[in-house]
Backbone as CSV, one residue per row, in Angstrom:
resi,resn,N_x,N_y,N_z,CA_x,CA_y,CA_z,C_x,C_y,C_z
1,UNK,137.118,29.493,162.421,136.706,29.104,161.163,137.616,28.066,160.495
2,UNK,137.125,27.134,159.849,138.041,26.253,159.085,138.223,26.736,157.719
3,UNK,139.136,26.005,157.074,139.647,26.505,155.744,138.509,26.442,154.683
4,UNK,137.667,25.517,154.793,136.517,25.445,153.847,135.611,26.689,154.020
5,UNK,135.289,27.012,155.292,134.363,28.173,155.576,135.052,29.503,155.069
6,UNK,136.287,29.677,155.377,137.001,30.810,154.945,137.000,30.949,153.409
7,UNK,137.280,29.885,152.750,137.274,29.886,151.297,135.944,30.299,150.773
8,UNK,134.896,29.695,151.231,133.458,29.980,150.843,133.162,31.499,151.055
9,UNK,133.669,31.957,152.206,133.397,33.435,152.576,134.091,34.287,151.598
10,UNK,135.350,34.077,151.246,136.194,34.825,150.329,135.459,34.815,148.956
11,UNK,135.054,33.608,148.499,134.386,33.501,147.194,133.020,34.269,147.181
12,UNK,132.243,34.184,148.244,130.990,34.857,148.265,131.155,36.402,148.207
13,UNK,132.080,36.959,148.965,132.338,38.308,148.974,132.778,38.782,147.584
14,UNK,133.746,38.035,147.019,134.334,38.354,145.659,133.232,38.389,144.649
15,UNK,132.389,37.438,144.602,131.205,37.344,143.691,130.217,38.481,143.949
16,UNK,129.896,38.784,145.201,128.978,39.922,145.494,129.629,41.255,144.934
17,UNK,130.855,41.341,144.854,131.398,42.640,144.332,131.722,42.527,142.917
18,UNK,131.326,41.467,142.206,131.456,41.211,140.804,132.886,41.249,140.377
19,UNK,133.732,40.657,141.172,135.168,40.560,140.886,135.551,39.130,140.343
20,UNK,136.490,39.098,139.464,137.028,37.768,139.101,138.175,37.418,140.102
21,UNK,138.573,36.196,140.004,139.736,35.822,140.875,141.008,36.608,140.525
22,UNK,141.054,36.880,139.204,142.223,37.592,138.620,142.258,39.033,139.173
23,UNK,141.030,39.685,139.180,141.034,41.076,139.682,141.280,41.187,141.132
24,UNK,140.672,40.247,141.898,140.991,40.230,143.372,142.541,40.038,143.613
25,UNK,143.062,39.040,142.905,144.476,38.771,143.021,145.329,40.047,142.774
26,UNK,145.013,40.789,141.631,145.725,42.004,141.331,145.646,42.961,142.500
27,UNK,144.450,43.112,143.046,144.238,44.111,144.089,144.976,43.782,145.436
28,UNK,145.197,42.377,145.616,145.875,41.935,146.760,147.402,41.635,146.512
29,UNK,147.793,41.675,145.295,149.252,41.423,144.965,149.494,39.980,144.983
30,UNK,148.568,39.098,144.631,148.803,37.680,144.534,148.209,37.234,143.182
31,UNK,148.579,35.923,142.771,148.028,35.386,141.513,146.630,34.999,141.593
32,UNK,145.895,34.720,140.468,144.635,34.268,140.574,144.649,32.854,141.019
33,UNK,145.739,32.096,140.847,145.882,30.718,141.343,145.835,30.686,142.839
34,UNK,146.474,31.665,143.394,146.415,31.739,144.911,144.995,32.032,145.435
35,UNK,144.272,32.909,144.775,142.971,33.127,145.101,142.150,31.945,145.036
36,UNK,142.362,31.147,143.877,141.618,29.913,143.762,141.968,28.881,144.897
37,UNK,143.172,28.895,145.286,143.584,28.002,146.391,142.792,28.402,147.637
38,UNK,142.784,29.655,147.929,142.102,30.191,149.136,140.628,29.662,149.050
39,UNK,139.991,29.888,147.934,138.530,29.577,147.856,138.289,28.138,147.993
40,UNK,139.190,27.283,147.569,138.929,25.948,147.661,139.448,25.239,148.990
41,UNK,140.077,26.175,149.774,140.668,25.607,151.061,141.927,24.865,151.024
42,UNK,142.633,25.164,149.891,143.958,24.464,149.625,144.953,25.455,149.998
43,UNK,145.206,25.732,151.224,146.165,26.760,151.642,147.608,26.273,151.611
44,UNK,147.852,24.914,151.610,149.210,24.355,151.612,149.652,24.150,150.230
């Protein structure tokens, strides 16, 4: 999978579960900005 596909996958699953980026970040121990970077494919 490339970064864009991974990001879209994360975003889709998060939305299906009714979670905000902030809530997902809290559950994973990262910031909402990190989740946003994942979803946009900006891992660096």
